[in-house]
N, C-alpha and C positions, 0 to 999 in steps of 0.2 A: 559500479565497482566490485559489489559481490558477484556477478554475474559473469564478469571478466576473470576474478579469481578462479571460479569455479572452471571455467571453460579452460585455465591454464591447467589447473589440476586433472582435469580429463585427458589433455594432451599427453602430460606427464605419465600417467597411468598406461596409456598406451605404448609409452617408450621403454618404461621401467620393465626390469626381468627380476630385480632381487625382491623375494616374499616380503622382507622386512622394510623395503621401502615403500613397496606397493601397500603393506599395512597401514604407514604412516599417513602416504596419500589419501588412501580410503578413508582413514580418521579425519582428515582435514576436509575430503569432499562431504560426507556426512555433517559436519559442522555448518560449511557454508551451507548446504540444503537446508537445514535446520534455520539459520538465520534468513535465508529467502524467502522461505515457506512462511515464518512470523512475521514478515513485514508487513505494516498495512498496506492495504490495496492502494494504488496510486489514485487520485483525483482526477477527474477530467479536466483538461487544459483549461477550458473557459472559467471551472471552479477555481484550479489553483491561481490564475490571473487575477480573477475577481477578490479572491482573500489577499493577495500580495497587495493590490492598489487600494483596499478597504484598510490594511496595517500601516501602509508608509514606511520608511524607512528600510531596514532591511533585516533578516530574519536569522538567530542563533539557534543553533540545537544544541540545547545543554546535555552534556555528557557526565557532567561532575556531581554527585550527590552522595548523601550519607543515609543508612538505614537502621531503623530500631524497631522493635514490637513490644507490645505490652499483652495482655490476656486478650483483650477487645479491640485492638488496633495495630495495623502495620503503619509505621511512621517514616517517611519520606522527606529529607532535609535538603532543599536547594538554596545555595548560597548566591543572592543577588544584592550587589551593594545599592543601597537607596530604594529599596522595593517598597518600604513602608510609606514613601512620599506619594506613592501613586494613589489615584484613587482606587478603591475596592474594586469596582468593574473592570478596571484594567487586569486584573488578576481572575483568570478565569480557569477553571477545572471542569472537566468532562469525564463522568465515570461511566462503566457499564460494569456488568458482573465480574468479568476477567481482564478489564484493562482501565485505563484512563489517560487521559492527555491534558498537559497543562502550557497555557497560553498567557505569557506577560506583555501586554502591549505598551510601548513607548516608553521603555525604561532608557533614558539617557540617548534616546534618538533610535534605540533598536528593539525589536521585539524577540522574544526567548520562548523557545519550545521544548517540550519533552514530552515523550510518549512511552507509555509500558503496555505492550500486548501480552496475552497468554500469561496473566497474573498464576502464581502456584495454585492459588485455591480461590473459590469465590468470595467476593467481596458484598456488601450490601450496599447498594447504589443511594439509597436514602439516608444510611447513618454514615457515611462518608462526606468529607467535607475539605476544607483548607483555611489555614490561619497565616495571616501575615505577621511576623516579627521583624526587629531589626535586622535589616540585610540578609533576610531569610523567608522563604516559603515553605510552610509545613504542609503536606499532605497526608491526611488522614483517611487510611482506607479501613472501615469497618469491617472485621472479619465475620463472616457467617456462622463460622464455627470458632470457639475459642480453643484452638489448638495453635502450637509452635510451628511456624514457617523455617524451614531450613535455609531458604533462598527466595528471591522474590518471583522469579519467572519458573514457567515449564521448561523453556530452552536451557536456563542455567543447571537446573536440576537433571536433564538428560544429558547435559555435557560433563557434569560432575560424576554421574553415574558411570559414563562411557570413559571417560578418564582413569576412573579408579579401577574398573575391569582391565583396562588396558594396561596399568602400571602394577596390578598386583601378580607379582611374581615372586618366587622363591630362588629361581636361578640368578645368582651373581651376575653372570656373564652378560643379562639382559639390561643391568644400571645403564650402561652408556646410550644405548638404542632409546630406553626409555626416557633419559633426559633430552636426546635429540627429537623425540617423537613430541614432548611438551615445549621444547622451545619452538618446534615448527609450529604447533597447532597456535601457540600463544603469540608468537612473534609477528612483525609488521613484514611489508612486503620486503625489506630489506634484509631482516633475519633470514626469510625464506630463500631469498637469492643466495645468500651468503651459505646456508646449509645444503642446496642444491648445488652450490661450485663444489662444496667440499666432497658431496659424494661423488661427483663426477671425477674429481681429481683421484679420489681414492680408488675409483673404480680402475681409472687408467694406469694407476701404479700397481694394482694386483694384477692387472692384464699383461705388465712387463715382467711382474715376477718380484718387483721391489720388496712387496710386503705381503707376507702369507696369511695374516689374519683376516677373519671376515668381519668387515664393519657394516 
């Protein structure tokens, strides 16, 4: 899906002539390239099939979580109803210095997975662990250095920095365009199509002389 989005953005870049719209598309292109770059490498087909058959049922990717931190730990909270009833070996977390992945097997007939790659800072594999609480899995990532993290991953940090630079302007006339950029960058496919349609209609009206302003 990400690759399809990237191809569509590239096609739009070829057609677009307005500098502002081109900037919006370039921002989205950079964001998509970062997401694709930081995705885990696909496993060989045989390995994937073997893993699926060994798990049974079907696998659900976990997208919702909460996180907190102390001086020594990054704490990720994942809500899963009834997880405390599972055998301890059904809840597995594998850590590396800059990533971790969670696998919860056979919870109400489903398997649940969550993967974090490119953590913002290194963690101690030996000092990290997981705890099972009522309806919750708590992943404890032990910090290698006792310092505050502003976000969880390097991708989030780069995205925030780029967004801050893009919207840091003292020109009030840039406000609308900045808002559109933000909506486009964070929106789903439907939002992107809506904004693209609005841009096309705006350009058509301008070409007819209906509106003099530069959108």
